[in-house]
N, C-alpha and C positions, 0 to 999 in steps of 0.2 A: 701501523695506525691508519694508513690509507685503506688497507684491506678491511679493517674493522668498520670504517665509515661506509664503505661500499656494501658491506653485509647488512648494516643497519638500514641503509637506504633501500636495499632489495626487499627486506622484510616489511618495511613501511609501504612499499608499492604493492606487495603481495597481499597484505592484510585486508585492504578493501575488497580485492578480488575474491578472497576466501569468504568474506562476509556476504558478498553478493551471491556467491555460489551456494551458500547455505540457505538462501531465501527460496521458498517454494515457488515453482513456476505457476503463474496465473495466466490463463489464456485470455486473448483479447476479446473473444466472444464467450461470455460467462453465462451458463445456464443455471437454473436453480439447483439442479442436482450436483453440478460441479461446485457451486458455492457451499452446499451442505457438506460435500466430501472434503473440501479444503478446511471448513470450520472444524470438523471432527478430527482433523490432523493437527490443527494449529491453535484452536481456542484455548487459552490458558486455564480458564475455569473448568472446562470439560476435562482437560488433561489432569487437573488436580483430582477430579472425581475418579479417574482411572487409577491414580496413585493410591487412593483410599482402597480401591478394590484389590490392588496388589498387596497392601498391608494385611487385608483380611485373609488373603490366600496364604500368606506366610504364617498367620496365626493358626490356620488349620493344620499346616505342616508341623508347627510347634506342638499342637495338641496331640497329633499322632506320635510325635517324638516322646511324649510323656509315658508312652507304653514301653519304650525301650530303656534299657539301663543306662545310667550315666557312667562314663568311663574317664579315668584320669591316669596319667602316667607320670613317673618321676625318675630322675636320674641325678646322681650326685658324685662328686669327687672330694676326697678328704686327705689331709696331711697332718701327721702327728710327730712332734719333735721326739727324738730318741733319748728321753731322760726319764728315769723312774719317778713315780709319785710316792709320797710317804703318807701313810695312814697309821696313827698310833705308833709311830717310830718304825714301822715296817715298810720297806720299799716294794713297790709294785710297778709292773710295766717293763717294756723292753728298752734296751740301751741303744737300739737302732731306730732311725727314723722310719715311719710307716706311711705308705701311700695306699689309699683305699678308694674303691668305686662301688657303686650300687645302683640298682634299678628296681622299679616296682610298678605294678598295675593294680588299680583299684576299680571295682565294678559295684555299682549300687543301683537298686531298683525299688520303687515304691508304688503301690496301687491302692486306690481307695475310690469311693463313689464319685468324688470330685473329678477324678481322672476321666471317667466316662462322660460325666455331665459337661465337662469343659470341652470335650470333643464335639458333642451335640451343639453346644452354645457357639463354638467357633464356626461350625458348618452353617448354622442359621445366620450368623453375622456375615459370613461370606456370601450367602444367598441374598441377604439384605443389601450388601455392598454392590452386588451385581444389579439388583433392581435400582439402587440409587444411581449407578452409572447409566442404566437404561433411561431413568427419569431425567438425568442431566442431558443425555443425548436427545431425548424427545423435546426437552425445553430448548435446547440449542437449535434443533431443527425448526421448532415453532418460531423462535426469535429471528433466525436468519430468514425464514420464509416471509415473516411479517415485514422485516426491513427490506427484503428484496422487492416485495410488492409496493412498499412505500416509495422506494426509488423509482419504480416504474410509474407510480402515480404522480410523483413530483415532476418526472420527465414529461409525462403526458400533459400536465397542467402548463409546464413551460412551453411545450409545443403549441398549445392553444394561444398563449400570450404572443408567441412569435407570429402565428397566423393573423392575429388581430393587429399586429404592427403593420403587416402588409396591407390589411384592409383599411386601417386608418390612414396609411400613406397614400393609398389610392383615392380615399375620400378627400385628403388634402390637395392632391393634384387636381381632382375634379372641381373642388371649391375654387382653386386658383383659376382654372380654365373658365368656370362660370363667371367669376368676378371679372375676368378679362373681357367678357362679352356683355357684362352688365346685368346678368341674370342672378348674381349673388353679391352680397355686400362684403366689405372688408371685415366686418365682424364675424361672418361665417368662416372666412379664411383664418382669422385669429383663433376661433374656436377649434377649427380642424388642426391647427398647429399645436394648440394645447393638448388636444386629444392624442396626437402622435407622441408628444413628450410624456404624457401620463402613461401611455401604453408601453413606451420604452422602459420607464421605471418599473412598471408591473412585470414586464418580461425579465428585467435584470434581477428583481427580487425572486421571481420564480426559478430562474436558473441557479441563483445562489442557494436556494432551498434544496434544489436537486443535487448540487455539488456537495452540500453538507450531508445529505441523506446517503449518498454513495460512499462518502468517507466513513460514516457511521457503520455502513454495511461491512466494509473491509475491517473496521475495528472489531466487529463481532466475529468475523471470520478468523481474525488473528494474524493477518498478513498486511503488508503495505500495499496501498492502492497503486496499480500500474498507471503509467501516463495515459494510455488509451485503453479503455475497456467498454464493451457494449453488453448490456443484459439482453439476452435473446429469447428467453422462455416466453411462450405465449399461453394464455389462460382463457379457456372457453367457459362461457356461462351456461349452465344447464340447471333445470329445476331439481332441487335435492329430492331424492327418492327414499331417504332414510326415515326410520321411525324412532321415536324416543325409546321404545322398549328394546329394539335391537341395539341402539347405541348404548343404553345402560348395561346390557348384557356384555357387549364388547368391552366397555370400560371396566366392568367387574373382572373380566378375564385378563385384560391387557394393560390396565393402568399400572405403570411401574411403581408409583408412589404407594398405592394400595398393597401391591405385592411386597414391597419393602417393609411395610408395617406388619404384615402377616408373618414375615420371616422374623421380625424383631419380637413378635409375640412368642414364636418358637424359642427364640433365645431367652426370653424371660421365663418360659416354662423350664428350660434347662437350668437356668440359674436357681429356680425354686427347688428343683430336684437336687441340685448340688448343695443347697443349704440344708435340706433334709438329710443328705448323706453324711453330714457332720456327726450324726448319731451312730453311724456304722463304723465297724473296725477298719483298720488299714493294715496292709501287709507290706513288709519290707524285707529285702534280701541284700546281702553283700558278699563279695568275694575279693580276696587280695592275694597276690603272689609276687615274687621277685627273686633277686639274687644279689650276691656281693662278691667282691674280690679284693685282696690286699697284697702288698709287697713290702718287704723290708729293704731299705736302700742298701744296707750291708748284705751283699749277696751270700756271704758265708755265715750270716747270723744263725740261721737254722742249722747249718752244718755244725757250727761250733756248739750250739745247744745240744745237738745229737751226740757229738763226741763227749761232751761233759756228762750227759746222762748215761752214756754207755760206760764211761770210766767209773761213774758212781755205782752203777749196777755191778760192774766187775769187782770193784773194791768190796761192796757189800757181800758179794758171793764168796770171796776169799775169807772174809771175816766169819761168815757162817761156817765155812769149811773148817776153820781153826777151832771153832766151838764144837763142831761135830766130832773132830778127831780127839779133842780133849775129853769129850764125854764117851769115848770109845766107840763112836759110830763110824760108819764107812765114809771115806773121803769123797768129796764132789769136785775135786780139783780139775778133773777132765771137763766137767760141765762148765766150770768157771772159765777155763781156757777157751771154751767155745764162744764166750761173750766178747764180741768185737764189732766195731763200727766199720762196715764194709763200704766199698766204693759205690755199690748199687744203692745203698741207703743214702749216701751223700748225693748221688745224682737225683734220686727221688725227691730229696728235700729241696734241691736247687730247682727242679721242675715245679714243685709246689709253690715256690717263691716267685715263679714267672707267670702266674695266672693273671696278674694285673696288666692292662685295665679291663679287658673285655672277656676274659675266660671266667665267667661268673660261676659261683657255687649256688645252687638253688636253695632258697629259704623255705621253710614249711609254709604251705598255703593255709589261708583261713576262709572258712565258709560260715555264714550265719543266716538265719531266717527268723523273723520276728512278727508278732501280731500285737497290735495295740488297739485298745478300746477306750475312747474318751469317756469320762464319767461326769465331770462338772467343769465348766469354764467361765463361771460367773454370768450365766444367762446370755452369753454372746450368741450361742446357737439359736436360742429362741428369738433374739432380736433379728438375726440374719434371716430366719425363716419368715418372720412377719414382714420384713422389708422386701424380700423377694416376692411374697404374695401380693403386696401392694404394687410392685412393679408389674406383676401379671395383670392386675386389674387396669393399671394405667395403659398397658399395651392394648388390651381389649377395648377400652374406651377410645383410644386413638384410632383404632380400626373403625369403630362405629362412627366417630366424627368424620373420618375421611370418606366413608360410604355416604353419609348424609351430604357432605360437601360435594362429592362427585355427582350425586343425583341432581343437586341444585345446579352445579356448573354445567353438566351435560344438557340438562333441560333448557337452561337459559341460553347456552351456546346454540342449541338446535333452533330455539325460537328466534334468536338473532340472525341466524343463517337464513331462515325462511323469510323473515321480514326484509333482510338485505336483498334477497332475490326479487321480491315484489317491488321493493324500492328502486332497484336498478331498472326493472322493466318500465316503471312509471317515469323515471328520470330519462330513460332512453326516448320515450315518447315526447317528453317535454323538450329535450334537446333538439329532436327533429322538428318540432313545431317552431322553436325559436330560430333554428337555422332557416326554415322556410320564410319566417317573418323577416329575418335580416336580409335575405335575398330580395324579398319584395320591397323592403324599405330602400335598399340600395338602388333598385331599378326605378322606383318612384322618385328618389332624390335625383337620379341621373336625368330624368325627363322633366324635373321641376315640379312634381306633384307633392313632394314632402320637403320639409325643412331639415336643416342639419340637426336640429334638436331631436326631431323624430328619428333620424337615422342613428344618432348617438344612443337614444333610448333603446332602439332595437338591438344595437350592438351590445349594450350593457346587459340586456335580457339574454342574448345568446351566450355571452361570456359566463353569466351565472348558471344558465341551464347546462352548458357544456361542462363547466367545472363540477357542477353537482352530479352530472352523469359519470364523469371520471371518478369522482369520489365514491359514488355508489358502486361502481364496478369493482374498485379495489377494496372497498370495505366488505363487499360480498366475499371476495377471495380471502381477505384476512379473517373473516368470520369462519370460513372453511378451515383455515390453518389453526385458528383458536380451538375449534371443535376437535380437530385431529390431535392437538396437544392435550386437550382434556381427556379424550378417550384413551390416548396412548398408542395410537397406530394410524397408518395412512388410510384414508377413506376414499381416495380417488385413484 
């Protein structure tokens, strides 16, 4: 009992360690590329898309298997009680128990137009699943990239709020010093204290937003957030040199969603040909062969049967001899004396009875080849052909709709990217001007040329301008990521 308790305790201690060991290793310094790599290995939704691709691959293998014959085998053992059966008052069957065994192999094959069309349909569906998986991967990359940038954005905004805490604390210290020498009022000190408190609240909220953002990032990656992690990727801002025409061409060639729809059109075409193939004949073939063995439990049953048959033949021979002599014909007594049941025959019958269970006697094999042509099935074929034709049109319309959507999305994403670049440059200038104005206001307040209200106004202007600059910076990069997601490939 004590040993059982120790075993259970050991398993309980080892279970958490095994769970921790199963978790993927997340580096403390996480780049965007590493985040994407971890996401492709652990994101549940993306892994589900890969499972769909595996199912499509097995469907192709199954379609190839339709060209091969189906095979089945059978084996059996039997036992029959040694008692005769009576039909019409006549006894049939052996008086010895009989044990039997048998085996068989059956091969069947069938080919028709649907066999070939199903292969083409399965291959098209497999290609569509590959494109779906690529679309899921591209969507995952776009989502992780956008969230990664959002984490950096919230962290930068939190850093601005932290710097403003230092600034407002210095202003509070300066207000207290000026109030001590009579150059500032107690109201200025109170206002400075309120400004410090408000700034601390703003910083607290900014850090909370940053913490939530990084938790959401690791949720999208599919792993637990480590205790300490730093996002280290840097992003440079440069003017986009892309044109709408080149982007549209790349999207037409690389967008996985559009490729998936084109493959599904091929699948719909194969389905249509399969429906038309219902008017064509089908060929079928089959082959079967096997063997059997049996044994009488009474080892001398066949020998006794042989002895009885020999005695009957010998008696019949002597009867014929008597008739021949009575008719004046020559005697066949010598021939009758030759009729005898020998030891060799006895041994042969015993060997014959020892074939059970695996010394089989082959049975005649069967071969067949057939051709069937459907004539009328209640208009089901016509209905299936029309339904398949409608599916063809639906697939073409879906491609056209995706092409129009892709054109609109790429154009709007390109426009947003260019506007984002110009917006960032303007916000960069505004932030620099606001920073210079804050420095001037701080210096003027220090020498007594500005009031605390003027200083707080300058600090508020700087906070808004710097926050807008940060937002414009990461909105530009997110616009780039959105454009890459729409096109379906990396552009940087």
